[in-house]
C-alpha positions as CSV (number, residue, x, y, z in Angstrom):
1,M,23.0,-1.8,18.6
2,I,22.3,-2.1,14.9
3,E,19.5,0.2,13.7
4,Y,19.5,-0.8,10.1
5,I,21.6,-2.4,7.4
6,K,21.8,-0.7,4.0
7,G,23.5,-2.3,1.0
8,E,23.2,-4.7,-1.9
9,L,20.7,-7.6,-1.7
10,T,22.8,-10.6,-2.8
11,E,20.4,-13.4,-1.8
12,A,16.8,-13.5,-0.8
13,T,14.4,-16.4,0.1
14,P,10.9,-16.1,1.7
15,T,12.6,-16.5,5.1
16,Q,16.1,-15.0,4.8
17,A,18.0,-12.2,3.1
18,V,21.7,-11.5,2.7
19,V,22.6,-7.8,2.5
20,E,26.2,-6.9,1.7
21,A,27.4,-3.7,3.3
22,H,31.1,-2.5,3.1
23,G,32.2,-6.0,2.1
24,V,30.4,-7.8,4.9
25,G,27.4,-10.0,4.1
26,Y,24.7,-9.9,6.8
27,M,22.2,-12.8,7.1
28,L,18.8,-11.6,8.3
29,N,15.7,-13.6,9.1
30,I,12.8,-11.9,7.4
31,S,9.0,-12.1,7.2
32,L,7.1,-13.0,4.1
33,N,5.9,-9.4,3.9
34,T,9.5,-8.1,3.9
35,Y,10.4,-10.7,1.3
36,T,7.6,-9.4,-1.0
37,A,8.6,-5.8,-0.5
38,I,12.3,-6.4,-1.5
39,Q,11.5,-8.4,-4.6
40,G,13.3,-7.1,-7.7
41,K,15.4,-4.6,-5.7
42,R,19.2,-4.4,-5.9
43,D,19.8,-2.1,-3.0
44,V,17.8,-2.4,0.2
45,K,17.6,-0.9,3.6
46,L,16.4,-3.3,6.3
47,Y,15.6,-2.2,9.9
48,V,17.1,-4.6,12.3
49,H,16.0,-6.4,15.5
50,E,18.8,-8.2,17.3
51,A,17.9,-11.4,19.2
52,I,20.6,-12.5,21.7
53,M,20.0,-15.8,23.5
54,T,22.2,-16.7,26.5
55,G,22.3,-19.3,29.2
56,G,22.6,-22.4,27.1
57,R,25.6,-24.4,26.0
58,D,26.1,-21.9,23.2
59,D,25.0,-18.3,23.0
60,S,23.2,-17.3,19.8
61,Y,23.0,-14.0,18.0
62,T,20.3,-13.6,15.3
63,L,19.4,-10.7,13.2
64,Y,15.8,-10.0,12.0
65,G,15.3,-7.6,9.1
66,F,12.2,-5.5,8.3
67,Y,11.4,-3.4,5.3
68,D,10.0,-0.6,7.4
69,K,10.1,0.5,11.0
70,R,6.4,-0.1,11.6
71,E,6.7,-3.8,10.9
72,R,9.7,-4.0,13.2
73,E,7.7,-2.2,15.9
74,I,4.8,-4.7,15.6
75,Y,7.3,-7.6,15.7
76,R,8.8,-6.2,18.9
77,M,5.4,-5.9,20.4
78,L,4.5,-9.5,19.5
79,V,7.6,-11.0,21.2
80,T,6.7,-9.3,24.5
81,V,3.6,-11.5,24.7
82,S,4.0,-14.6,26.8
83,G,4.1,-17.6,24.6
84,V,5.1,-15.8,21.4
85,G,8.8,-16.3,20.5
86,S,10.9,-14.9,17.7
87,N,9.9,-17.5,15.2
88,T,6.2,-17.4,16.1
89,A,6.2,-13.6,15.7
90,R,7.8,-13.9,12.3
91,M,5.3,-16.6,11.3
92,I,2.4,-14.3,12.3
93,L,3.9,-11.5,10.2
94,S,4.2,-14.0,7.3
95,A,0.6,-15.1,7.5
96,L,-0.8,-11.6,8.0
97,A,0.3,-8.3,6.5
98,P,1.0,-5.6,9.2
99,A,-2.2,-3.8,8.3
100,E,-4.2,-7.0,8.5
101,L,-2.7,-7.9,11.9
102,V,-3.4,-4.5,13.3
103,N,-7.0,-4.8,12.2
104,V,-7.3,-8.3,13.7
105,I,-6.0,-7.1,17.0
106,A,-8.1,-3.9,17.0
107,S,-11.3,-5.9,16.2
108,G,-10.5,-8.7,18.6
109,N,-10.6,-11.3,15.8
110,E,-9.4,-14.4,17.7
111,K,-10.3,-16.7,14.8
112,A,-7.9,-15.0,12.4
113,L,-5.0,-15.3,14.8
114,K,-5.9,-18.9,15.5
115,G,-5.5,-19.5,11.8
116,V,-1.7,-19.1,12.2
117,K,0.2,-22.3,12.9
118,G,1.1,-22.6,16.6
119,I,-1.4,-20.0,17.8
120,G,-4.1,-21.5,20.1
121,L,-7.1,-19.7,21.5
122,K,-5.4,-18.6,24.7
123,T,-2.4,-17.2,22.9
124,A,-4.6,-15.4,20.4
125,Q,-6.6,-13.9,23.3
126,R,-3.4,-12.9,25.1
127,I,-2.0,-11.2,22.0
128,I,-5.2,-9.2,21.6
129,V,-5.5,-8.2,25.3
130,D,-1.8,-7.4,25.6
131,L,-1.4,-5.5,22.4
132,R,-4.6,-3.7,21.7
133,D,-4.0,-0.9,24.2
134,K,-0.2,-0.7,23.3
135,M,-1.0,-0.3,19.6
136,S,-3.6,2.3,20.3
137,A,-1.3,4.3,22.6
138,S,1.5,4.2,20.0
139,G,-0.8,5.2,17.2
140,I,-0.5,2.0,15.2
141,I,-4.2,1.2,15.3
142,A,-5.1,4.7,14.2
143,D,-2.5,4.7,11.4
144,T,-4.6,4.5,8.3
145,G,-1.4,4.6,6.2
146,L,-0.4,1.1,7.2
147,T,-0.8,-1.0,4.0
148,S,0.1,-4.4,2.8
149,T,3.2,-4.7,0.6
150,A,2.0,-7.8,-1.2
151,T,2.5,-7.8,-4.9
152,P,2.4,-10.7,-7.4
153,V,5.7,-12.3,-8.2
154,P,5.6,-14.3,-11.4
155,A,7.4,-17.7,-11.2
156,A,7.1,-21.1,-12.7
157,A,5.0,-23.5,-10.5
158,S,7.9,-25.9,-10.0
159,E,10.2,-23.0,-8.7
160,V,7.4,-21.7,-6.5
161,H,6.9,-25.2,-5.1
162,E,10.5,-25.6,-4.2
163,E,10.8,-22.2,-2.7
164,A,7.6,-22.4,-0.7
165,V,8.5,-25.8,0.7
166,G,12.0,-24.6,1.6
167,A,10.5,-21.6,3.4
168,L,8.0,-23.6,5.3
169,T,10.8,-26.0,6.4
170,M,12.8,-23.1,7.6
171,L,9.8,-22.0,9.7
172,G,9.8,-25.4,11.4
173,F,7.3,-27.5,9.4
174,A,8.0,-31.1,8.3
175,P,9.2,-31.2,4.6
176,A,6.8,-33.9,3.6
177,Q,3.8,-32.2,5.1
178,S,4.8,-28.9,3.6
179,A,5.3,-30.4,0.2
180,K,1.9,-32.1,0.3
181,V,0.1,-28.8,1.2
182,V,2.0,-26.7,-1.4
183,T,1.2,-29.3,-4.1
184,E,-2.4,-29.1,-3.2
185,I,-2.4,-25.3,-3.4
186,L,-0.6,-25.2,-6.7
187,Q,-2.9,-27.8,-8.3
188,G,-5.8,-25.5,-7.7
189,S,-3.9,-22.2,-8.5
190,P,-0.7,-23.0,-10.6
191,A,0.0,-19.3,-11.2
192,M,-0.2,-18.3,-7.5
193,P,3.0,-16.3,-6.5
194,V,5.2,-17.9,-3.8
195,E,4.4,-15.5,-1.0
196,Q,0.6,-16.2,-1.4
197,V,1.3,-19.9,-1.5
198,I,3.2,-19.7,1.8
199,K,0.4,-17.6,3.4
200,Q,-2.2,-20.1,2.3
201,A,-0.1,-23.0,3.5
202,L,0.4,-21.4,6.9
203,K,-3.4,-21.5,7.3
204,M,-3.7,-25.1,6.1
205,I,-0.9,-26.9,7.9
206,R,-1.9,-28.5,11.2
């Protein structure tokens, strides 16, 4: 089992990162929070979650990378909830910073979870019911040191548009719909950094 990968960050998009370690380039799926945290860094250390799918025509092996252990722990809790798969868990951690998500679950804020694409009322309620006690028992809810890693990332509006649409497409949204929403956001806030554009789009796309 891979605990973490440490090396040179050779590529990074809002949904994926490539880390080269000892001559091998590892492609990891990442959340928007991790993408924000690794901005401008040359060397990174990403904690790994391995997802192995078997039983179909082809087995699949996917790596998910997280900037810190706490985000990975929350991700692993999310995927234990019925109806929350790997991509949905990553989408939740892209729409909400770890600290925000913990507060949402602790306070039973179903509305905030329903604001994430693909999360209906029943799933939101299930996440809260299933994870509130687990997070409390593990100390996550009481951990006041959990903070958002979001920081502004300057970029030209056209570059932000392209990157945001690409990220949303990777998350499973239609390119045309993604482009329309991103354009609308940037028309109102042309200087908005890409991670904030994506977070806003995840709340708007239906």
